[in-house]
C-alpha positions, -999 to +999 in steps of 0.1 A: +356-898-907+355-866-925+380-842-909+359-812-916+329-827-899+350-834-869+362-799-867+325-786-871+313-808-843+341-797-820+333-760-829+295-766-822+303-783-789+325-754-779+298-730-788+273-748-768+295-750-737+302-713-739+265-706-743+257-728-713+284-710-692+270-675-702+234-687-693+246-700-659+265-667-654+234-647-661+213-668-639+239-665-610+240-627-615+202-624-615+200-646-583+227-625-565+210-592-574+176-607-562+188-619-529+209-589-523+179-566-529+159-588-506+184-588-479+187-549-481+150-546-479+150-568-449+178-548-431+159-516-440+126-530-425+146-541-394+159-507-389+124-492-393+112-517-368+138-508-343+129-471-347+093-479-342+098-498-310+122-472-294+112-467-258+124-430-258+099-402-256+123-381-277+147-399-299+169-369-303+179-369-266+196-392-242+178-415-219+185-391-189+190-354-190+185-324-166+148-316-160+136-282-166+109-278-138+102-242-127+088-230-094+089-192-101+115-185-075+121-150-063+158-156-057+185-171-080+213-171-055+223-162-019+253-162+005+263-152+039+278-117+042+301-116+072+305-078+071+267-074+072+262-105+095+233-117+073+223-136+042+223-115+011+205-124-022+207-120-059+227-089-071+239-083-033+260-114-035+297-107-037+312-139-023+331-161-047+322-197-054+340-224-035+334-257-051+341-287-029+337-325-034+318-350-012+335-384-017+314-415-015+327-442-040+308-439-071+284-413-057+309-385-053+295-351-062+305-314-062+287-287-042+293-249-036+299-242+001+298-204-001+272-193-027+240-212-032+227-211-068+192-220-078+206-235-111+226-260-091+194-278-080+190-305-106+169-337-110+169-360-139+142-363-165+138-399-176+133-399-214+115-432-215+079-439-227+064-461-200+041-458-171+070-465-147+090-437-160+061-414-159+055-421-123+092-416-114+093-383-133+063-371-112+081-380-081+113-362-091+094-331-101+078-330-066+114-335-051+126-306-072+097-283-063+102-289-026+138-278-029+131-248-050+106-237-024+130-243+004+156-222-016+135-191-013+129-197+023+166-202+030+173-170+011+150-152+036+164-172+066+131-188+074+121-224+081+092-243+065+068-227+090+080-193+081+099-188+114+130-166+112+163-184+117+184-155+130+210-132+115+239-155+114+225-186+098+229-197+062+214-229+048+231-252+023+211-272-002+223-301-025+201-317-051+218-336-078+220-370-094+241-396-111+232-421-138+249-452-151+241-475-181+252-512-181+239-542-201+207-524-211+199-514-176+197-477-168+204-468-131+197-435-116+206-422-081+194-389-067+213-372-039+197-345-018+200-327+016+193-293+031+211-282+062+214-250+082+230-257+116+239-294+117+260-318+099+244-329+065+227-361+061+225-373+025+193-388+013+192-410-018+166-423-042+174-450-067+157-461-100+167-490-123+150-492-157+151-521-182+160-503-215+143-530-236+108-527-218+110-493-200+099-510-167+115-507-133+136-537-121+133-552-087+162-559-063+161-596-071+160-586-109+190-566-105+213-590-084+204-620-106+214-600-137+250-596-123+252-633-114+244-633-077+223-661-065+195-655-040+210-678-014+243-659-017+228-624-015+224-620+023+260-632+033+275-610+006+257-579+020+264-587+056+301-590+048+301-558+029+283-541+059+310-555+083+338-542+062+322-507+058+314-507+096+351-513+102+361-484+079+336-460+096+347-468+131+384-473+126+393-442+144+366-444+170+375-447+207+346-473+214+355-495+184+366-524+204+338-526+229+308-513+208+315-526+172+293-556+174+263-535+187+267-510+158+274-537+133+241-557+143+221-526+142+234-518+107+226-553+095+190-550+111+186-518+091+194-535+059+170-564+067+142-540+076+146-522+043+142-554+024+111-563+045+096-529+040+105-527+002+125-494+009+160-507+000+180-487-025+203-503-051+219-497-085+244-509-110+274-487-116+294-482-149+312-514-143+281-535-139+287-539-102+259-539-077+258-512-052+234-507-023+227-478-002+218-487+034+215-471+068+244-476+092+244-471+129+274-449+140+287-434+171+283-398+159+259-371+150+223-383+147+235-419+151+224-431+116+237-422+082+233-438+047+264-451+030+270-465-003+286-501-005+296-522-034+287-559-034+312-583-050 
């Protein structure tokens, strides 16, 4: 065989191989660029889709923030002036703020025990675009308006009927809230009370929203989401009530003889709230179920709401 022909064949084969490799490389590059562009387009469309299905009314704000309702109050602050033996208002107030803390598990809150400020009355605005959120916001607006109206009455030392309390009475008001987010569930708890001469009795309202649908969640929805079975729920709550009842009555003289009576009444209160659909519940920041139920106690009005955690 001619040596030159052999070398030419080898050269031609090498050229063909190189050309094939170049063509395959170009094809691979084109495919890579095509599919990369397609994936980027898909991701961009996904981002747009998420934005379109946002359940917020205002995407620039959090799911919960302080509402800005106005009642057109005459007074912005009031306090009791011991020297004058009367309540003074607005620019007459000279007392210093005294901030105290009410401790109740995850529902602890601060309040001013000397000067009452209108700006301290707060309810949440729920930034969710749903019928349930709209209804709850309307309820919260009414709650705020009722306390704002009471604020002016208290500043004038009058009750809801316009009757004068007397020269040495100052009323304290608390209206505030806590909110927690856990596993796409937004839980909100409002805390309120108004007291003039007696021990304060906290009132609570709870709301739990599914952040994927904007709808309120039922009690069963909530406890099943944290892994509690329906047939376990009643026993868990009763044990939590017993533990809390012992804590409440640990220093009470009648503990030994009356504990069973108070415990049974508290458990009955819980069962009645389930039957009447008035029970209050929420998930805290640790995704733990909390319930607020009415306990029978040997003091004051005889019944107070307490927060208990269900494990």
